[in-house]
OpenMM code with the backbone's topology and positions (N, CA, C; nanometers):
from openmm import Vec3, app, unit

residues = "MET ASN LYS HIS VAL SER ILE LYS GLU LEU VAL PRO VAL PHE LYS GLU ILE LEU ASP SER GLY SER SER VAL ASN PHE THR PRO LYS GLY VAL SER MET LEU PRO MET LEU HIS ASN ASN THR ASP VAL VAL GLN LEU ASN LYS PRO ASN GLY LYS LEU LYS LYS TYR ASP LEU PRO LEU TYR TYR TYR LYS SER SER ASP LYS TYR ILE LEU HIS ARG VAL ILE LYS VAL GLU LYS ASP GLY THR TYR THR MET CYS GLY ASP ASN CYS ALA PHE LEU GLU LYS GLY VAL THR ASP GLU ASP ILE VAL ALA VAL VAL THR GLU PHE THR ARG ASP GLY LYS LYS TYR SER VAL LYS ASP ILE ARG TYR LYS ILE TYR CYS ARG PHE TRP VAL GLY LYS LYS ASN LEU LYS TRP LYS TYR TYR SER PHE LYS GLU LYS ILE TYR PRO TYR TYR ARG LYS ILE ILE LYS LYS".split()
positions = [
    Vec3(0.0758, -0.1179, -0.0017),
    Vec3(0.0061, 0.0099, 0.0068),
    Vec3(0.0905, 0.1390, 0.0073),
    Vec3(0.0853, 0.2016, -0.0970),
    Vec3(0.1471, 0.3420, -0.1045),
    Vec3(0.0533, 0.4400, -0.0590),
    Vec3(0.1060, 0.5332, 0.0202),
    Vec3(0.0316, 0.6383, 0.1054),
    Vec3(0.1051, 0.7635, 0.0471),
    Vec3(0.0435, 0.8619, 0.0071),
    Vec3(0.1194, 0.9868, -0.0152),
    Vec3(0.1052, 1.0868, 0.1105),
    Vec3(0.2176, 1.1134, 0.1534),
    Vec3(0.2327, 1.1854, 0.2734),
    Vec3(0.3052, 1.3605, 0.2413),
    Vec3(0.2443, 1.4558, 0.2887),
    Vec3(0.3140, 1.5836, 0.2730),
    Vec3(0.4765, 1.5930, 0.3161),
    Vec3(0.5122, 1.6708, 0.2377),
    Vec3(0.6430, 1.6673, 0.2775),
    Vec3(0.6881, 1.7503, 0.3878),
    Vec3(0.6023, 1.8462, 0.4359),
    Vec3(0.5852, 1.9111, 0.5767),
    Vec3(0.5993, 1.8013, 0.7013),
    Vec3(0.5044, 1.7014, 0.6669),
    Vec3(0.4870, 1.5973, 0.7775),
    Vec3(0.6259, 1.5207, 0.7765),
    Vec3(0.6897, 1.4884, 0.6573),
    Vec3(0.7969, 1.4035, 0.6473),
    Vec3(0.9368, 1.4539, 0.6996),
    Vec3(0.9601, 1.5931, 0.6761),
    Vec3(1.0586, 1.6769, 0.7302),
    Vec3(1.0960, 1.6462, 0.8796),
    Vec3(1.0347, 1.6555, 0.9514),
    Vec3(1.0930, 1.6035, 1.1115),
    Vec3(1.1415, 1.4750, 1.1199),
    Vec3(1.0932, 1.3629, 1.0478),
    Vec3(1.1273, 1.2662, 1.0366),
    Vec3(1.2568, 1.2403, 0.9634),
    Vec3(1.2594, 1.3000, 0.8606),
    Vec3(1.3882, 1.3126, 0.7925),
    Vec3(1.4971, 1.3563, 0.8714),
    Vec3(1.4857, 1.4848, 0.9390),
    Vec3(1.5763, 1.5216, 1.0194),
    Vec3(1.6374, 1.4084, 1.1421),
    Vec3(1.5477, 1.3517, 1.2147),
    Vec3(1.5408, 1.2637, 1.3191),
    Vec3(1.6532, 1.1429, 1.2264),
    Vec3(1.6206, 1.0948, 1.1324),
    Vec3(1.6913, 1.0138, 1.0488),
    Vec3(1.8423, 1.0357, 1.0248),
    Vec3(1.8286, 1.2027, 0.9645),
    Vec3(1.9741, 1.1975, 0.9218),
    Vec3(2.0621, 1.2523, 1.0478),
    Vec3(2.0022, 1.3026, 1.1472),
    Vec3(2.0786, 1.3293, 1.2634),
    Vec3(2.1431, 1.2005, 1.3163),
    Vec3(2.0940, 1.0666, 1.2860),
    Vec3(2.1348, 0.9497, 1.3528),
    Vec3(2.2273, 0.9047, 1.2730),
    Vec3(2.2766, 0.9654, 1.1511),
    Vec3(2.3728, 0.9357, 1.0649),
    Vec3(2.3477, 0.8568, 0.9426),
    Vec3(2.2164, 0.8174, 0.9455),
    Vec3(2.1613, 0.7489, 0.8055),
    Vec3(2.1161, 0.8728, 0.6995),
    Vec3(2.0876, 0.7829, 0.5989),
    Vec3(2.0433, 0.8607, 0.4784),
    Vec3(1.8927, 0.8274, 0.4472),
    Vec3(1.8441, 0.8957, 0.3762),
    Vec3(1.6659, 0.9030, 0.3361),
    Vec3(1.6680, 0.9080, 0.2159),
    Vec3(1.5587, 0.7966, 0.1652),
    Vec3(1.5393, 0.7922, -0.0037),
    Vec3(1.3780, 0.8635, 0.0010),
    Vec3(1.3697, 0.9267, -0.1019),
    Vec3(1.2200, 0.9696, -0.1460),
    Vec3(1.1942, 1.0259, -0.2765),
    Vec3(1.0716, 1.0307, -0.2953),
    Vec3(1.0449, 1.0274, -0.4473),
    Vec3(0.9901, 1.1905, -0.4731),
    Vec3(1.0660, 1.2797, -0.5395),
    Vec3(1.0158, 1.3740, -0.5390),
    Vec3(0.8985, 1.4162, -0.6437),
    Vec3(0.8088, 1.5191, -0.6141),
    Vec3(0.7230, 1.5604, -0.6985),
    Vec3(0.7255, 1.6881, -0.7610),
    Vec3(0.6862, 1.6974, -0.8898),
    Vec3(0.6893, 1.8409, -0.9433),
    Vec3(0.7938, 1.8093, -1.0936),
    Vec3(0.7876, 1.8977, -1.1634),
    Vec3(0.8830, 1.9338, -1.2810),
    Vec3(0.9630, 2.0225, -1.3028),
    Vec3(0.9994, 2.0675, -1.1691),
    Vec3(1.1062, 2.2100, -1.1671),
    Vec3(1.2365, 2.1559, -1.1937),
    Vec3(1.2683, 2.0112, -1.1576),
    Vec3(1.4007, 1.9692, -1.1620),
    Vec3(1.4370, 1.9022, -1.3264),
    Vec3(1.3437, 1.8913, -1.4137),
    Vec3(1.3409, 1.8160, -1.5505),
    Vec3(1.4633, 1.9075, -1.6144),
    Vec3(1.5229, 1.8304, -1.6861),
    Vec3(1.5100, 1.6821, -1.7006),
    Vec3(1.6069, 1.5821, -1.6170),
    Vec3(1.6597, 1.6387, -1.5235),
    Vec3(1.7114, 1.5576, -1.4398),
    Vec3(1.6435, 1.4257, -1.3550),
    Vec3(1.5425, 1.5228, -1.2819),
    Vec3(1.4527, 1.4477, -1.1908),
    Vec3(1.3351, 1.4213, -1.2626),
    Vec3(1.2446, 1.3204, -1.2690),
    Vec3(1.1272, 1.2981, -1.3354),
    Vec3(0.9944, 1.2976, -1.2175),
    Vec3(0.8979, 1.3490, -1.2593),
    Vec3(0.7848, 1.3530, -1.1515),
    Vec3(0.7293, 1.2312, -1.1056),
    Vec3(0.7480, 1.2204, -0.9724),
    Vec3(0.7107, 1.0934, -0.9271),
    Vec3(0.7364, 0.9468, -0.9713),
    Vec3(0.8736, 0.9436, -1.0300),
    Vec3(0.9313, 0.8252, -1.0764),
    Vec3(1.0770, 0.8065, -1.0092),
    Vec3(1.1426, 0.8959, -1.0299),
    Vec3(1.3130, 0.9060, -0.9656),
    Vec3(1.2847, 0.9089, -0.8262),
    Vec3(1.3898, 0.8452, -0.7635),
    Vec3(1.4182, 0.8455, -0.6352),
    Vec3(1.5604, 0.9234, -0.5864),
    Vec3(1.5418, 0.9900, -0.4957),
    Vec3(1.6787, 1.0518, -0.4370),
    Vec3(1.7233, 1.0169, -0.3195),
    Vec3(1.8295, 1.0291, -0.2683),
    Vec3(1.8915, 0.9825, -0.1746),
    Vec3(1.9477, 1.1185, -0.0887),
    Vec3(1.9026, 1.1245, 0.0255),
    Vec3(1.9437, 1.2562, 0.0819),
    Vec3(2.0384, 1.2199, 0.1929),
    Vec3(2.1244, 1.2938, 0.2460),
    Vec3(2.2259, 1.3176, 0.3718),
    Vec3(2.2121, 1.4443, 0.4221),
    Vec3(2.2875, 1.4262, 0.5358),
    Vec3(2.3124, 1.5485, 0.5998),
    Vec3(2.4082, 1.6360, 0.5650),
    Vec3(2.4236, 1.7525, 0.5215),
    Vec3(2.5159, 1.8219, 0.4521),
    Vec3(2.6556, 1.8606, 0.5544),
    Vec3(2.7511, 1.8488, 0.4850),
    Vec3(2.8952, 1.8578, 0.5452),
    Vec3(2.9388, 2.0007, 0.5236),
    Vec3(2.9051, 2.0838, 0.6169),
    Vec3(2.9470, 2.2127, 0.5905),
    Vec3(2.8778, 2.2749, 0.5089),
    Vec3(2.9321, 2.4024, 0.4674),
    Vec3(2.8690, 2.4920, 0.3697),
    Vec3(2.8174, 2.4195, 0.2145),
    Vec3(2.7170, 2.4326, 0.1629),
    Vec3(2.7023, 2.4211, 0.0381),
    Vec3(2.7968, 2.4950, -0.0682),
    Vec3(2.7947, 2.4230, -0.1842),
    Vec3(2.8832, 2.4476, -0.2751),
    Vec3(2.7919, 2.4905, -0.4266),
    Vec3(2.8467, 2.5682, -0.5066),
    Vec3(2.7470, 2.6039, -0.6204),
    Vec3(2.7379, 2.4561, -0.6911),
    Vec3(2.6100, 2.4062, -0.7689),
    Vec3(2.5639, 2.2850, -0.8200),
    Vec3(2.5076, 2.2064, -0.7251),
    Vec3(2.5340, 2.1963, -0.5786),
    Vec3(2.5066, 2.1103, -0.4834),
    Vec3(2.3325, 2.1155, -0.5149),
    Vec3(2.2575, 2.0060, -0.4574),
    Vec3(2.1002, 1.9871, -0.4699),
    Vec3(2.0530, 1.9836, -0.3544),
    Vec3(2.0169, 2.0647, -0.2722),
    Vec3(1.9695, 2.0406, -0.1370),
    Vec3(1.8005, 2.0488, -0.1290),
    Vec3(1.7619, 1.9838, -0.0227),
    Vec3(1.6259, 2.0100, 0.0064),
    Vec3(1.6165, 2.1310, 0.1112),
    Vec3(1.5252, 2.2170, 0.1006),
    Vec3(1.5661, 2.3544, 0.1985),
    Vec3(1.3937, 2.4018, 0.1987),
    Vec3(1.3848, 2.4712, 0.3102),
    Vec3(1.2497, 2.5286, 0.3353),
    Vec3(1.2739, 2.6808, 0.2969),
    Vec3(1.1838, 2.6911, 0.1805),
    Vec3(1.1864, 2.8385, 0.1292),
    Vec3(1.0750, 2.9354, 0.1824),
    Vec3(1.0979, 3.0038, 0.2903),
    Vec3(1.0177, 3.1025, 0.3533),
    Vec3(0.9123, 3.1770, 0.2839),
    Vec3(0.9447, 3.2265, 0.1388),
    Vec3(0.8702, 3.3089, 0.0804),
    Vec3(0.7547, 3.2492, 0.0257),
    Vec3(0.7677, 3.1159, -0.0223),
    Vec3(0.6645, 3.0376, -0.0652),
    Vec3(0.5953, 2.9186, 0.0354),
    Vec3(0.6662, 2.9321, 0.1813),
    Vec3(0.6167, 2.8340, 0.2740),
    Vec3(0.6215, 2.7017, 0.2055),
    Vec3(0.7427, 2.6708, 0.1305),
    Vec3(0.7353, 2.5415, 0.0979),
    Vec3(0.8831, 2.4421, 0.1174),
    Vec3(0.8754, 2.3346, 0.1162),
    Vec3(1.0141, 2.2582, 0.1046),
    Vec3(1.0427, 2.2502, -0.0314),
    Vec3(1.1390, 2.2765, -0.0963),
    Vec3(1.1924, 2.2704, -0.2234),
    Vec3(1.3127, 2.1872, -0.2629),
    Vec3(1.3099, 2.1318, -0.3537),
    Vec3(1.4766, 2.0460, -0.3889),
    Vec3(1.5130, 2.1023, -0.5462),
    Vec3(1.5927, 2.2230, -0.5077),
    Vec3(1.6565, 2.2968, -0.6515),
    Vec3(1.8045, 2.2985, -0.6249),
    Vec3(1.8674, 2.3332, -0.7169),
    Vec3(2.0202, 2.3379, -0.7521),
    Vec3(2.0747, 2.4916, -0.6895),
    Vec3(2.1951, 2.4813, -0.6223),
    Vec3(2.2761, 2.5938, -0.5903),
    Vec3(2.3171, 2.6801, -0.7085),
    Vec3(2.2590, 2.7831, -0.7516),
    Vec3(2.3272, 2.8631, -0.8745),
    Vec3(2.4670, 2.9531, -0.8136),
    Vec3(2.4180, 2.9970, -0.6906),
    Vec3(2.5447, 3.0867, -0.6551),
    Vec3(2.5324, 3.0949, -0.5184),
    Vec3(2.6497, 3.0845, -0.4773),
    Vec3(2.6716, 3.1292, -0.2986),
    Vec3(2.6949, 3.2935, -0.3009),
    Vec3(2.6282, 3.3368, -0.2272),
    Vec3(2.6591, 3.4892, -0.2194),
    Vec3(2.7498, 3.5188, -0.1088),
    Vec3(2.8004, 3.6325, -0.1159),
    Vec3(2.8967, 3.6791, -0.0413),
    Vec3(2.8672, 3.6891, 0.0964),
    Vec3(2.7178, 3.7144, 0.1286),
    Vec3(2.6854, 3.7261, 0.2770),
    Vec3(2.6659, 3.5658, 0.3344),
    Vec3(2.7167, 3.4750, 0.2459),
    Vec3(2.6650, 3.3374, 0.2750),
    Vec3(2.5402, 3.2917, 0.2477),
    Vec3(2.4569, 3.3565, 0.2033),
    Vec3(2.3274, 3.2958, 0.1417),
    Vec3(2.3369, 3.2289, 0.0307),
    Vec3(2.2334, 3.1656, -0.0286),
    Vec3(2.2377, 3.0733, -0.1543),
    Vec3(2.1157, 3.1337, -0.2349),
    Vec3(2.1659, 3.1438, -0.3686),
    Vec3(2.0716, 3.1514, -0.4665),
    Vec3(2.0426, 3.0126, -0.5462),
    Vec3(1.9069, 3.0020, -0.5282),
    Vec3(1.8562, 2.8716, -0.5932),
    Vec3(1.7772, 2.8597, -0.7309),
    Vec3(1.7766, 2.7478, -0.8072),
    Vec3(1.6716, 2.7643, -0.9098),
    Vec3(1.6638, 2.6258, -0.9483),
    Vec3(1.5609, 2.5682, -1.0165),
    Vec3(1.5261, 2.4454, -1.0353),
    Vec3(1.5844, 2.4404, -1.1927),
    Vec3(1.6099, 2.3206, -1.2504),
    Vec3(1.6740, 2.3122, -1.3845),
    Vec3(1.5808, 2.3489, -1.4872),
    Vec3(1.4338, 2.3378, -1.4544),
    Vec3(1.3203, 2.3545, -1.5522),
    Vec3(1.2647, 2.4912, -1.5222),
    Vec3(1.3166, 2.5791, -1.4351),
    Vec3(1.2758, 2.7042, -1.3820),
    Vec3(1.3570, 2.8303, -1.4400),
    Vec3(1.2867, 2.9372, -1.4219),
    Vec3(1.3509, 3.0624, -1.4808),
    Vec3(1.3654, 3.1596, -1.3371),
    Vec3(1.2817, 3.1241, -1.2344),
    Vec3(1.2644, 3.2228, -1.0920),
    Vec3(1.3611, 3.1672, -1.0496),
    Vec3(1.4503, 3.2914, -0.9727),
    Vec3(1.5508, 3.2495, -0.8851),
    Vec3(1.4888, 3.2686, -0.7385),
    Vec3(1.5429, 3.1615, -0.6356),
    Vec3(1.4970, 3.1729, -0.5046),
    Vec3(1.6241, 3.2387, -0.4165),
    Vec3(1.6163, 3.3582, -0.3797),
    Vec3(1.7454, 3.4143, -0.3174),
    Vec3(1.7299, 3.4239, -0.1740),
    Vec3(1.8607, 3.4190, -0.1060),
    Vec3(1.8256, 3.4544, 0.0423),
    Vec3(1.8105, 3.3048, 0.1260),
    Vec3(1.8175, 3.1926, 0.0616),
    Vec3(1.8320, 3.0593, 0.1481),
    Vec3(1.9513, 3.0617, 0.2280),
    Vec3(1.9254, 3.0325, 0.3541),
    Vec3(2.0406, 3.0226, 0.4581),
    Vec3(2.0666, 2.8777, 0.4833),
    Vec3(2.1753, 2.8513, 0.5634),
    Vec3(2.2085, 2.7349, 0.6156),
    Vec3(2.1123, 2.6633, 0.7071),
    Vec3(2.0512, 2.7435, 0.7739),
    Vec3(1.9469, 2.7235, 0.8703),
    Vec3(1.8245, 2.6464, 0.7872),
    Vec3(1.8196, 2.6923, 0.6676),
    Vec3(1.6761, 2.6572, 0.5919),
    Vec3(1.7107, 2.4995, 0.5184),
    Vec3(1.8206, 2.4871, 0.5040),
    Vec3(1.8992, 2.3368, 0.4482),
    Vec3(1.8429, 2.2443, 0.5295),
    Vec3(1.7679, 2.1493, 0.4797),
    Vec3(1.7307, 2.0241, 0.5650),
    Vec3(1.8482, 1.9080, 0.4884),
    Vec3(1.8809, 1.8746, 0.3883),
    Vec3(1.9526, 1.7695, 0.3500),
    Vec3(2.0179, 1.8237, 0.2093),
    Vec3(2.0979, 1.7367, 0.1747),
    Vec3(2.1477, 1.7276, 0.0155),
    Vec3(2.1489, 1.6034, -0.0632),
    Vec3(2.1187, 1.6000, -0.1685),
    Vec3(2.0905, 1.4865, -0.2454),
    Vec3(2.2604, 1.4355, -0.2760),
    Vec3(2.2667, 1.3291, -0.2225),
    Vec3(2.3866, 1.2468, -0.2912),
    Vec3(2.4051, 1.1780, -0.4103),
    Vec3(2.2833, 1.1140, -0.4143),
    Vec3(2.2728, 1.0376, -0.5654),
    Vec3(2.1015, 1.0022, -0.6137),
    Vec3(2.0684, 0.9783, -0.7264),
    Vec3(1.9630, 0.9621, -0.7546),
    Vec3(1.9332, 0.8047, -0.8132),
    Vec3(1.8346, 0.7671, -0.8243),
    Vec3(1.8107, 0.6466, -0.9244),
    Vec3(1.6851, 0.6750, -1.0055),
    Vec3(1.7117, 0.6353, -1.1244),
    Vec3(1.6222, 0.6525, -1.2458),
    Vec3(1.6176, 0.5184, -1.3149),
    Vec3(1.5174, 0.4564, -1.3258),
    Vec3(1.4884, 0.3071, -1.4063),
    Vec3(1.5980, 0.2069, -1.3284),
    Vec3(1.6022, 0.2128, -1.1977),
    Vec3(1.6803, 0.1138, -1.1449),
    Vec3(1.8367, 0.1383, -1.1439),
    Vec3(1.8742, 0.2384, -1.2236),
    Vec3(2.0098, 0.2672, -1.2279),
    Vec3(2.0433, 0.4036, -1.1355),
    Vec3(2.1647, 0.3891, -1.0464),
    Vec3(2.1948, 0.4797, -0.9663),
    Vec3(2.2998, 0.5721, -0.9989),
    Vec3(2.2833, 0.6892, -0.9826),
    Vec3(2.3658, 0.8063, -1.0453),
    Vec3(2.4279, 0.8832, -0.9021),
    Vec3(2.5536, 0.9026, -0.8981),
    Vec3(2.6138, 0.9728, -0.7886),
    Vec3(2.6446, 1.1002, -0.8563),
    Vec3(2.6116, 1.2094, -0.7258),
    Vec3(2.6711, 1.3231, -0.7519),
    Vec3(2.7811, 1.3474, -0.7761),
    Vec3(2.8795, 1.2682, -0.7459),
    Vec3(3.0225, 1.2781, -0.7625),
    Vec3(3.0771, 1.2148, -0.8927),
    Vec3(2.9872, 1.1486, -0.9959),
    Vec3(2.9994, 1.1229, -1.1037),
    Vec3(3.0377, 1.2334, -1.1985),
    Vec3(3.1703, 1.2065, -1.2934),
    Vec3(3.1926, 1.3061, -1.3723),
    Vec3(3.0719, 1.3644, -1.4817),
    Vec3(2.9931, 1.2559, -1.5433),
    Vec3(2.8795, 1.2982, -1.6210),
    Vec3(2.7807, 1.4072, -1.5568),
    Vec3(2.7491, 1.3619, -1.4003),
    Vec3(2.6741, 1.4427, -1.3435),
    Vec3(2.7178, 1.5768, -1.3385),
    Vec3(2.8569, 1.5923, -1.2932),
    Vec3(2.9273, 1.7186, -1.2987),
    Vec3(2.9283, 1.7950, -1.4333),
    Vec3(2.9429, 1.7164, -1.5351),
    Vec3(2.9218, 1.7975, -1.6803),
    Vec3(2.8070, 1.8479, -1.6940),
    Vec3(2.6920, 1.7551, -1.6612),
    Vec3(2.5484, 1.7968, -1.6868),
    Vec3(2.5322, 1.9414, -1.5920),
    Vec3(2.5489, 1.9330, -1.4874),
    Vec3(2.5141, 2.0454, -1.3885),
    Vec3(2.5833, 2.1576, -1.4423),
    Vec3(2.7213, 2.1609, -1.4919),
    Vec3(2.7712, 2.3042, -1.5446),
    Vec3(2.7189, 2.3378, -1.6771),
    Vec3(2.6863, 2.2465, -1.7715),
    Vec3(2.6367, 2.2538, -1.8762),
    Vec3(2.4986, 2.3261, -1.8573),
    Vec3(2.3904, 2.2731, -1.7882),
    Vec3(2.2670, 2.3136, -1.7438),
    Vec3(2.2702, 2.4385, -1.7019),
    Vec3(2.3616, 2.4767, -1.5790),
    Vec3(2.3580, 2.6097, -1.5340),
    Vec3(2.4237, 2.7162, -1.6170),
    Vec3(2.5371, 2.6761, -1.7355),
    Vec3(2.5779, 2.7629, -1.7993),
    Vec3(2.4836, 2.8030, -1.8896),
    Vec3(2.4047, 2.7135, -1.9462),
    Vec3(2.2925, 2.7433, -2.0574),
    Vec3(2.1916, 2.8449, -1.9905),
    Vec3(2.1866, 2.8158, -1.8678),
    Vec3(2.0727, 2.9177, -1.7962),
    Vec3(2.0957, 3.0412, -1.7856),
    Vec3(2.2564, 3.0617, -1.7609),
    Vec3(2.3144, 3.1885, -1.7367),
    Vec3(2.3122, 3.2557, -1.8502),
    Vec3(2.3573, 3.1906, -2.0018),
    Vec3(2.3570, 3.2302, -2.1337),
    Vec3(2.2030, 3.3036, -2.1526),
    Vec3(2.1017, 3.2260, -2.0927),
    Vec3(1.9607, 3.2465, -2.1426),
    Vec3(1.9308, 3.4018, -2.0666),
    Vec3(1.9710, 3.3928, -1.9494),
    Vec3(1.9322, 3.5200, -1.8691),
    Vec3(1.9973, 3.6303, -1.9252),
    Vec3(2.1457, 3.6344, -1.9523),
    Vec3(2.2049, 3.7371, -2.0347),
    Vec3(2.1489, 3.7741, -2.1444),
    Vec3(2.1151, 3.6903, -2.2156),
    Vec3(2.0612, 3.7119, -2.3726),
    Vec3(1.8983, 3.7872, -2.3470),
    Vec3(1.8341, 3.7523, -2.2407),
    Vec3(1.7112, 3.8252, -2.2057),
    Vec3(1.7108, 3.9518, -2.1184),
    Vec3(1.8228, 3.9694, -2.0635),
    Vec3(1.8618, 4.0923, -1.9856),
    Vec3(1.9050, 4.2000, -2.1088),
    Vec3(2.0049, 4.1477, -2.2114),
    Vec3(2.0408, 4.2349, -2.3276),
    Vec3(1.9244, 4.2622, -2.3953),
    Vec3(1.8393, 4.1711, -2.4354),
    Vec3(1.7102, 4.2066, -2.5266),
    Vec3(1.6337, 4.2976, -2.4766),
    Vec3(1.6213, 4.3064, -2.3261),
    Vec3(1.5299, 4.3925, -2.2472),
    Vec3(1.6021, 4.5126, -2.2528),
    Vec3(1.7050, 4.5399, -2.2609),
    Vec3(1.7800, 4.6736, -2.2437),
    Vec3(1.7767, 4.7253, -2.4001),
    Vec3(1.7957, 4.6594, -2.4939),
    Vec3(1.8166, 4.7066, -2.6276),
    Vec3(1.6516, 4.7234, -2.7181),
    Vec3(1.5577, 4.6680, -2.6282),
    Vec3(1.4242, 4.6571, -2.6970),
    Vec3(1.3630, 4.8121, -2.7215),
    Vec3(1.3882, 4.9022, -2.6304),
    Vec3(1.3560, 5.0201, -2.6349),
    Vec3(1.4004, 5.0886, -2.7428),
    Vec3(1.5420, 5.0866, -2.7898),
    Vec3(1.6045, 5.1398, -2.8883),
    Vec3(1.5607, 5.0810, -3.0402),
    Vec3(1.5175, 4.9587, -3.0383),
    Vec3(1.4885, 4.8777, -3.1343),
    Vec3(1.3434, 4.9460, -3.1869),
    Vec3(1.2878, 4.9702, -3.0899),
    Vec3(1.1326, 5.0127, -3.1207),
    Vec3(1.1413, 5.1341, -3.1697),
    Vec3(1.2230, 5.2239, -3.1236),
    Vec3(1.2517, 5.3677, -3.1777),
    Vec3(1.2775, 5.3617, -3.3402),
    Vec3(1.3852, 5.2832, -3.3608),
    Vec3(1.4275, 5.2564, -3.5306),
    Vec3(1.3259, 5.2113, -3.6137),
    Vec3(1.2534, 5.1204, -3.5597),
    Vec3(1.1290, 5.0477, -3.6318),
    Vec3(1.0066, 5.1413, -3.6692),
    Vec3(1.0050, 5.2439, -3.5375),
    Vec3(0.8854, 5.3377, -3.5642),
    Vec3(0.9363, 5.4473, -3.6835),
    Vec3(1.0578, 5.4821, -3.6975),
    Vec3(1.0965, 5.5884, -3.7975),
    Vec3(1.0902, 5.5430, -3.9435),
] * unit.nanometer
topology = app.Topology()
chain = topology.addChain("A")
for resn in residues:
    res = topology.addResidue(resn, chain)
    for name in ("N", "CA", "C"):
        topology.addAtom(name, app.Element.getBySymbol(name[0]), res)
């Protein structure tokens, strides 16, 4: 029998298990981490983070602005020690995430019975490619937004 339980109900249990030194496996819900994680099919293994997170880490954290627990990638570690997060399939940045908000970090995930470690070189290449692609896209739209008013003036003449 499979029972769906809210992540808010599970987090206290996750914390207790992680504090005992064990890891937790769960199936994430949603499409924000596509193409890496598929909705209700892939399984992630969570462990307690060892110190500060680094760029490309994939934590489960509480995001105060939306009052939700979210599994997104670290896009940037800010100078003040907070993190900027974003899902692989998202354009919206979640800024101001602190170490206190972090519940756990993904150490591996399973798809179709095959395990993938976050230490694997293919995973690291994927992360850098995906975040780099996203950064280029943001720069393109930022440039387009700045140049568009001039473009409209030229077209009107």
